[in-house]
C-alpha positions in Angstrom: -55.4 49.0 -49.0 -57.8 52.4 -49.8 -60.0 53.1 -52.6 -60.6 56.7 -54.2 -63.3 57.3 -56.4 -61.8 59.9 -59.6 -63.9 61.6 -61.5 -62.8 62.1 -65.7 -64.6 64.1 -68.1 -66.6 62.0 -70.7 -64.8 62.8 -73.4 -61.4 61.2 -71.5 -63.4 58.2 -70.6 -64.3 57.9 -74.1 -60.7 57.9 -75.0 -59.5 55.6 -72.1 -61.7 53.0 -73.5 -60.3 52.7 -76.8 -56.8 51.3 -74.4 -58.9 48.9 -72.7 -55.7 46.8 -72.1 -54.3 49.8 -69.9 -54.8 49.3 -66.2 -55.9 52.8 -65.4 -56.1 52.6 -61.6 -52.2 51.3 -62.0 -51.5 54.4 -64.0 -53.2 56.8 -61.5 -51.6 55.0 -58.7 -48.1 55.7 -59.8 -49.1 59.4 -61.1 -50.1 60.0 -57.4 -47.0 58.2 -56.0 -44.9 60.5 -57.9 -46.4 63.5 -57.1 -46.2 62.4 -53.4 -42.9 61.5 -53.9 -42.2 65.0 -55.3 -44.0 66.8 -52.7 -41.9 65.1 -50.0 -38.9 66.4 -51.7 -39.9 69.6 -52.0 -40.6 69.6 -48.4 -37.5 68.3 -47.3 -35.5 70.7 -49.1 -37.7 73.8 -48.1 -37.3 72.5 -44.2 -33.4 72.8 -44.7 -33.5 76.2 -46.3 -33.0 79.5 -44.5 -34.6 81.5 -47.1 -37.5 83.9 -45.4 -40.9 84.4 -46.6 -39.6 87.6 -47.9 -36.9 85.8 -50.0 -39.1 83.4 -51.5 -41.5 86.4 -52.6 -38.6 88.8 -54.2 -37.2 85.7 -56.1 -40.7 84.6 -57.1 -41.4 88.0 -58.4 -38.1 88.2 -60.2 -38.7 84.7 -62.0 -42.3 85.8 -62.7 -40.9 89.5 -64.6 -38.2 87.3 -66.5 -41.1 84.7 -67.6 -43.2 87.5 -68.7 -40.5 89.4 -70.6 -39.3 86.1 -72.3 -43.0 85.2 -73.4 -43.7 88.5 -74.7 -40.9 89.1 -77.0 
């Protein structure tokens, strides 16, 4: 198994120490695995998509516009 080094803020580290019973490496490992799974799923879906980059850009622009209108109200 490979090892990684993870940096957290001093404040977060202090808070983590308050919960010494938690296996933080396991928490990080699960979070990383979940993110990898989500990215793999997204890539799988995207690879089957017939949308062009232009379609994606237009959709993204519309979504940003709608979100901005919603939060400005």
